[in-house]
C-alpha positions in Angstrom: 62.4 -111.8 39.2 63.6 -110.3 35.7 67.3 -111.3 35.1 69.4 -109.9 32.5 68.5 -112.9 30.4 64.9 -112.5 30.5 65.4 -108.6 29.6 67.0 -109.8 26.7 63.9 -112.1 25.9 61.9 -108.7 26.1 63.6 -106.7 23.8 63.6 -109.9 21.0 59.6 -109.8 22.0 59.2 -106.1 21.3 61.2 -106.2 18.2 58.8 -109.3 16.8 55.7 -107.8 17.9 56.3 -104.4 16.5 57.5 -105.8 13.0 54.4 -108.1 13.1 51.9 -105.1 14.0 53.7 -102.9 11.3 53.0 -105.6 8.8 49.4 -105.8 9.2 48.6 -102.1 9.3 51.1 -101.4 6.3 49.2 -103.8 4.3 46.0 -102.2 5.4 46.8 -98.9 4.3 47.7 -100.5 1.0 44.5 -101.8 0.7 42.9 -98.6 1.8 44.8 -96.6 -1.0 43.3 -99.2 -3.6 39.8 -98.3 -2.5 39.0 -100.8 0.2 36.9 -100.0 3.4 38.6 -99.8 6.6 36.9 -103.3 7.8 37.8 -105.1 4.6 41.3 -103.6 4.6 42.5 -104.7 8.2 40.6 -107.9 7.8 42.4 -108.7 4.4 45.6 -107.5 5.8 45.1 -109.7 8.9 44.3 -112.8 6.7 47.2 -112.2 4.0 49.9 -111.5 6.8 48.6 -114.6 9.0 51.0 -116.9 7.5 54.6 -114.7 7.7 53.6 -113.8 11.0 53.1 -117.5 12.2 56.2 -118.8 10.2 58.4 -115.8 12.3 56.7 -116.9 15.6 57.0 -120.6 15.3 60.8 -120.0 14.1 61.5 -118.0 17.5 59.1 -120.7 19.4 61.2 -123.7 18.4 64.6 -122.0 18.8 63.6 -120.9 22.4 61.9 -124.4 23.3 65.4 -125.9 24.0 66.4 -122.8 26.2 63.2 -122.8 28.1 63.4 -126.7 29.0 67.0 -126.0 30.3 69.2 -128.7 29.7 72.9 -128.6 30.0 75.5 -126.7 32.2 74.0 -123.4 33.3 70.8 -124.4 31.9 69.2 -122.6 35.2 70.5 -119.1 34.4 69.3 -119.4 30.6 65.7 -120.8 31.3 64.4 -117.3 32.2 65.3 -116.2 28.5 63.4 -119.3 27.0 60.4 -118.9 29.3 60.1 -115.1 28.5 60.4 -115.7 24.7 57.7 -118.9 24.7 55.5 -117.2 27.0 55.5 -113.8 25.2 55.4 -115.3 21.8 52.3 -117.1 22.5 50.5 -114.1 24.2 51.9 -111.6 21.7 50.2 -113.7 18.9 46.6 -113.0 20.4 47.5 -109.3 20.6 49.0 -109.2 17.0 46.1 -111.1 15.2 43.5 -109.9 17.3 43.9 -106.8 19.4 46.1 -104.8 16.8 43.3 -104.6 14.1 40.7 -103.3 16.7 43.1 -100.7 17.9 43.7 -99.5 14.1 39.9 -99.6 13.5 39.4 -97.5 16.9 42.6 -95.0 16.2 41.2 -94.5 12.5 37.8 -93.6 13.9 39.2 -91.3 16.1 41.5 -89.6 13.3 38.5 -89.4 10.9 35.7 -88.0 13.5 37.9 -85.9 15.8 41.7 -84.9 14.7 40.4 -84.3 11.0 38.3 -81.5 12.4 41.4 -79.7 13.4 43.2 -78.3 10.2 46.8 -78.5 12.5 45.9 -82.2 13.3 44.5 -83.2 10.0 45.8 -86.6 8.4 47.7 -86.7 5.3 45.8 -90.2 4.7 42.8 -89.3 2.9 39.4 -91.4 2.9 37.7 -92.4 -0.1 34.2 -91.3 1.2 35.7 -87.4 1.9 34.1 -84.8 -0.7 37.0 -83.0 -2.8 37.5 -79.6 -1.9 35.6 -76.7 -3.7 37.1 -74.2 -5.9 39.6 -71.5 -4.5 40.4 -74.1 -1.3 43.7 -76.0 -1.7 43.7 -79.6 0.1 47.2 -80.4 1.9 49.4 -82.8 0.2 51.8 -85.1 2.3 55.6 -84.1 2.1 57.0 -85.4 -1.2 53.8 -86.0 -3.0 54.8 -84.2 -5.9 
């Protein structure tokens, strides 16, 4: 049963997982801009951001263990908060480190092979293997590129 404390724990987890996923994808985009291919970029980003992600997770985990163990007065009401945080952080590590890179590669493939075929849905982030437009064609630029 979800209590108010467990819902607060879920909001904390959402923030941590979102931050970790954004960090990995942001570093992958930086590597792609440097000329790396998609797989190497997301792999390098995952390896490079592994330590900061683990440090954040372990700090939150160590802070939540005393709450999950539930010592002291009114511990029974705070225990759901600790259990949600501890269990969620363990599960979210698997999602962040293994599932996020796979989903990123799938979304990039879909963008390249499906959405980029439609001019309205074309991505502002170009890939290195794309051919430069011929004379007379104008390549759309991202907002604020100039």
